[in-house]
ZAMARGU-4260 file (C-alpha; in steps of 0.2 Angstrom, whole numbers, plus 5000, padded with zeros to 4 digits):
<rodrens>
0) 5246/4719/4985 | 5260/4712/4995 | 5264/4693/4997 | 5263/4694/5016 | 5245/4699/5015
5) 5234/4690/5028 | 5223/4676/5021 | 5208/4667/5027 | 5212/4648/5031 | 5195/4642/5026
10) 5191/4652/5011 | 5198/4650/4993 | 5197/4659/4976 | 5197/4648/4961 | 5203/4658/4946
15) 5205/4655/4927 | 5188/4646/4926 | 5182/4644/4908 | 5168/4657/4905 | 5158/4644/4896
20) 5158/4632/4912 | 5142/4635/4922 | 5142/4635/4941 | 5133/4618/4942 | 5144/4610/4930
25) 5160/4615/4939 | 5152/4610/4956 | 5148/4593/4948 | 5166/4591/4942 | 5173/4595/4959
30) 5160/4583/4967 | 5168/4569/4956 | 5185/4572/4964 | 5189/4565/4981 | 5189/4582/4990
35) 5178/4590/5003 | 5163/4599/4997 | 5162/4618/5001 | 5147/4624/5012 | 5147/4640/5001
40) 5151/4641/4983 | 5148/4657/4972 | 5153/4663/4955 | 5159/4681/4954 | 5150/4692/4942
45) 5155/4709/4937 | 5140/4719/4931 | 5131/4703/4927 | 5146/4696/4917 | 5155/4680/4924
50) 5173/4684/4926 | 5181/4667/4928 | 5182/4668/4947 | 5173/4658/4960 | 5174/4659/4979
55) 5172/4643/4991 | 5171/4641/5009 | 5175/4626/5019 | 5173/4621/5038 | 5191/4618/5043
60) 5208/4624/5037 | 5213/4606/5034 | 5198/4603/5022 | 5203/4619/5013 | 5222/4613/5012
65) 5216/4597/5003 | 5206/4607/4991 | 5219/4619/4987 | 5232/4605/4984 | 5220/4595/4973
70) 5213/4609/4962 | 5228/4621/4959 | 5233/4617/4942 | 5218/4605/4939 | 5213/4606/4920
75) 5195/4611/4916 | 5191/4612/4897 | 5209/4616/4893 | 5212/4629/4906 | 5222/4626/4922
80) 5213/4632/4938 | 5223/4643/4949 | 5217/4641/4967 | 5223/4653/4981 | 5218/4657/4999
85) 5206/4672/5000 | 5215/4687/5006 | 5209/4698/5020 | 5207/4716/5013 | 5216/4729/5022
90) 5204/4740/5032 | 5205/4755/5021 | 5201/4744/5005 | 5187/4735/5014 | 5179/4752/5019
95) 5181/4759/5001 | 5173/4743/4994 | 5159/4745/5007 | 5156/4764/5002 | 5156/4759/4983
100) 5143/4746/4987 | 5132/4757/4996 | 5134/4771/4983 | 5129/4758/4970 | 5114/4753/4980
105) 5109/4772/4982 | 5110/4774/4963 | 5100/4759/4960 | 5087/4765/4973 | 5087/4782/4965
110) 5084/4775/4947 | 5070/4764/4954 | 5062/4780/4962 | 5064/4789/4946 | 5055/4775/4937
115) 5041/4777/4950 | 5040/4796/4947 | 5039/4793/4928 | 5024/4782/4931 | 5016/4794/4943
120) 5019/4809/4931 | 5010/4799/4917 | 4996/4792/4928 | 4992/4810/4935 | 4993/4818/4918
125) 4976/4823/4911 | 4974/4814/4894 | 4960/4819/4883 | 4950/4804/4880 | 4940/4802/4864
130) 4922/4808/4867 | 4907/4798/4861 | 4894/4805/4849 | 4882/4807/4863 | 4894/4820/4872
135) 4889/4836/4863 | 4891/4829/4846 | 4910/4831/4844 | 4917/4830/4826 | 4927/4815/4820
140) 4943/4825/4819 | 4942/4829/4837 | 4941/4811/4841 | 4956/4807/4831 | 4967/4821/4838
145) 4963/4815/4855 | 4968/4797/4851 | 4984/4803/4844 | 4988/4812/4860 | 4985/4796/4870
150) 4996/4786/4858 | 5009/4799/4860 | 5009/4799/4879 | 5011/4780/4878 | 5025/4781/4866
155) 5034/4794/4878 | 5032/4782/4893 | 5039/4767/4883 | 5053/4778/4877 | 5058/4784/4894
160) 5057/4767/4901 | 5069/4760/4888 | 5081/4774/4890 | 5081/4771/4909 | 5085/4753/4906
165) 5098/4756/4894 | 5106/4769/4905 | 5106/4757/4920 | 5114/4743/4910 | 5129/4754/4903
170) 5131/4765/4919 | 5139/4751/4929
</rodrens>
């Protein structure tokens, strides 16, 4: 990335936030300072993990300038915050990120549909239910075999459900 890349005058990125500091705790710290409050403030998570970044938006460039001056180098839990104006991504990068986002949504949707198909497969399966004594006097062994098949199908469903969840967590 070049140093002359265009920035957004009302948007900032706050870097080097300690991972242990929750969003509300950081906002409370910022509110105790004599600086403008953002109208939007979001922590950045990568696959559900906080990465020490936050994005904030302000109404005017002047408000944003005050915040950058006050927060850049400000110490929070032993770490100095680095505050920068948010950069405008070049069109090619923006399009690539958008494609990546859409592909991830497609994969999420496919996984969700796969989960539904697994449910349907098990719901539609003919499972032998244990017969009562009044139904043609079946033997006790037949009843137990039938119960084992039902338990086996429940186990398979649980197994595939867990595998799908594990795959989802580790695939992104």
